N, C-alpha and C positions, 0 to 999 in steps of 0.2 A: 667446596662452596661455589667456586666459579662455575663448575659443571652444573651444579644445581640451579644457579641463576640463569645459565644459558638455557637449561631445560624449561624454566619458567617463561623466559622470553620467547622461546620457540613455541610453547603452547599458546601464549598470548598472540603471537604473530599468526599462528594457524587459525585461531579464533577470529581474528580481524579479517583474514583472507576469506574464511568461510562465510562470515556475515556479509561481506562485500559481494561474494559470489551469489548468495541468496538474494540480495537486493538486485543484483544484475539480472538474475533469472526472472525476478518479479517484474522489473521494468521492461525487460524484453517481452514478456507475456502481455504487459499492458499495451505496448506498441503493436504486437502481433494481433491482439484482440481488436484493436482499432482498425488495423489493416483489413482484417476479415470483415469488419462492420462496414467500412467505407469503400473497400476495394473489391467487393464481391456483390454482384447484382442479384444474387439469391437472397431470400429472407434470411438474415444472419442468425437469429436466435435458434431456429431449429437445427442449425449446424452443430453436430456433435462436438467438433473441436472447439467451437466458440463456447458452448455450454461447459465443457471441461475447464477451460481457462477461467471463465467467470465464476465458477463455483468456489474458487479458492484464491485467485491471484491478488485481489485487494486485501482480503483478510491476512494473507501471508505478509504483505507489505506492512500492514498495521501492526501485526505481531512483532516483527523485527524492529519497527520504529518505536514501539513501546518499550521493548527490551533495551534499546540503545538510549532511550530517554532517561532511564534510571541513573546511569553514571553521570550523564550530563547535568541533571538537576541536583544530584547529590553533592557535587563540588561547587555549587553556587548558592548564594543567598536567594531567597524567594523572589525579590524584586529583580535581581540580576538574571535569574532564570526566566522570568516573564519577559524582560526586555530582549533576552537572547532569542526566545521563541518568536517574538514580534518581528525582530530583525530578520530571522530565518524564513519567515513565511509572509508576513504582511508587506514588507518591502518588495519582495519579488512579485506578489500579487498585484500591487499598485503599479510597479514598473512594467510588467508584461501587459497589463490592461491598457496602459498608455500606448505601448507599441502596437497592440492589437487594434486600438481605436484608430491610430494613424494609418495602418495598413488597410483596415476595413473601409475607412473614409475615402482613401485615394485609389483603391483598386476594386472594391466591391467583390472581392474573392470569397468572402465568408458570409454565412447566412445569419450568424448570431448578432444581436444588438449587445450593447455593453453589459446590461444586467444578466443576459443569458450567458455571456462569456464568463462573467464572474461566478455565476451559480452552477453552470453545467459543464464548463471546461476546466475551470480552476477549482472545482469542488474538492478535490483530494487535498489540496494545500489548506483549504479552509478546514476540512475534516481533521487533519493532523494537528492543526493549530488549536482547534476547539477541544480535541481529545487531550492534548497536552495541558491545556488550561484546566480541564476537569480533574486531571490527575494531580496537577500542581496544587489545586485547591484542596484536594483530599489529603495531600501530604502536609500542607501548612496548617489547615484548620481542623482536620479530623484524624490526624496521625495515621493516615492510610487505613482507616477503619473499613473492614469488609461490608459493614452495614451501610456506610456511605456509598460505596461503589454499587451495591445491589439496589439501594434506594434510588440513586440517581438514574440507573438504568430503567427501573420501573416508571419513574417520573417521565423520562424521555420518550417512553412508548406512547405517551399521550400528547406529544408535541407534533403538530401537523406539518411542520416544515423541517427542512434540513434532514431529510430521511437518510441520506448517505452518511452524514456525520454520526447520526445515532447508530447506524449499522456498523461503523468502524469502531465505535467506542469500546465495546467489550473486548475486541481483539487487542487494541492498544493498551487498555488497562491490564489485560491478562499478561501481555508481554512485559509491562513495567513490573507488575507484582511478581512475576516469575523470576526476574532478575533480583528484585529487592529481597526476596526470601531465600536467595541462593539456590534456587531449584535447578538452575542451568547446569551447575557442576554435578549435582546429585543425579539428575536425569541422564547426563552424559555418561556417568559411570555405569549406570544400568544399561543404557543403549550400547555402550562399547562392548559389553559382555554378550549381548543378545541382539546385535544390530540388524541382522537379516530377519530374525523373527519379529522384532518390533516393527521394522519397515513393512514387512508383509502384512502384519495385523492392521496397521494403519491404512494401508492401501485397500485392503479388503473392507474395512469399515467405511472408507470413502466411497468405494464402488457400490456398496450396499445402499448408501444414502443417495448416490447419484441416480439410481433408478427412479427416484421420486423428484428429481430436479426438473420442474416444469416451468413454463412461462410465468405462472403465478409466483413462484419462489424468486424469480429474477427481481432484484431490488428495484430496478427502474420500472417494473411492471405493476407491482402491487404496493409500492412504498412501504411504510413501516408502522405508522401510528395505529393504535388499536381502538381509539375512541371515535366512532363514526355514527352519525344519525342519532346522537344522544345516548348511545349505549356502547358497551365494550364488545368488540367484534372478536369472539373466541376463535373464529377461523383465521383471522389475520394474526392473532397471537400465535397460533400454531405454525403459520408460515414463517413468522419471525424467528421462533425457536428453531425451526428446521434449518433455515438459512444460516443461522449462527452455528448450528451443529455441523453442517456440511463444510462450512468455512474453516472451523477448527480442525475437522478431520482431514480435509484436503491440505490445509497449511501444515499440519503436523506431519502428514505423509511426505510432503515435498521436503520439509526440513530434514526428515530422517533419510530420505532417498538421496538428497544432495550430499549428505555426510558420507555416502558410500562411494562417491565418484570423485575423480580428480577435478579440481576447479578449472574452469575454462578461462584463460587469461583475459579474453575480450570481455566476458561477462563480469569478471572481478573488477576490471577497470570501469565498466558501465555502472557497476554498483556504487562507485564513488561519486557519480555525477547524476544521480537519479532525478533530482529536481529539474535540472536543465534539460535532460532527455525528455522528461514528461511534458514540460511546457512547450518546448520547441517542436516536439513531434506532433503536437496538436495543430500546429500551423501547416504541417505537411500531409497528415493523413486525410485531410479534407480534399486534397487535390489529386488523390489517386484515381486512375482510370478504373471505372467499375467493371467487374467481371472479366478482368484481363489475366487469364491463366490460373484462376482458382487458388487453392491453398498453397501450392508450391510458390506461385508468384507472390502471394501474401507474405510468405515466410521470407522470400528474398527482399521484398519491399521493407519488411520490418527490420531485417538485418542492415539494409542500407540506411534507413532512417535512423536507427539506433547509433550506427557508426558516425553518421554526419552530426547528429545532435551531441554525441560524446565529444567529437572533435571541436565543435563550436563551444561547448561547455569548458573545455580545457583552455581555449583561446580567451574566453571571457574571464576565467579565473585568474589569468595572468595580470589583469588590470584590477587593482584594488577596489576602485570605485565601482566599476562594472560588476565585479564579483559580489559586492555587498548588495547592489541594487537588483541584480538579475538572478543571483544564485543564493542570496541570503548569507554570503560570507563563507560558503562551503568550499 
């Protein structure tokens, strides 16, 4: 019995390390993408590397976040779950906005005003909070009905604002439902028997879709709502469906691929402090020298920024009050 329990604990520990590794890879790609964008004097979107990263890195983050939301919400009452999410996201949003306003006012280093900072820099925190509220509502009021999830997605396509939050919603909901239905264990058993074939098929599927990943598909370029000029824009709907498909394909391919490699300790550690790394890196990437060394320098910049922000996050987490205000208690 002891050996059996040890085996269960060992599997659970490997699962935790794997998920932290995935989150670490995702947050590093976020930082790397920003380094390419702000530290490269060429037009960043035509960059093949930038397009590769942006085709899946945020969907990957949302999938894992949704997957981890299920156990979190399952062990709490609805009101407690709501308060937990508010503390995890709204408190850090408010705290970092105050810090940004102070730095912006006294140094003039950054170009965003406060509304822009909230909407365009901290958008991912808002997106994850709103996605978690949508899923929590489905759990409490609709018993996680698939009709609710599909209906909400259709309704959100008509919303002209918060395009990035709408974009993240299917991934977050899919990750949550995947865990809720126990599909993680089932798919792992299938994957473990055919891991190389599954990984190869997912990569091929993503590569096929990537051929059609143009500037129009880029979420910041064409937004997401389909109701324009008093009518439904079928072309925009096609773009939305395609960007969700390539995000799922790329995210699944990376999840499968990372299961084949040994976790990198630095990225596993980074995966435990993603909020702090995300927010603090946005203070640094704006100050990068443009066009200094190309992609190799961008990679080095991303590595240094990620390491610094991880270290700062660890220091912040050691103070209970600062941890709650700046990292949401993580």
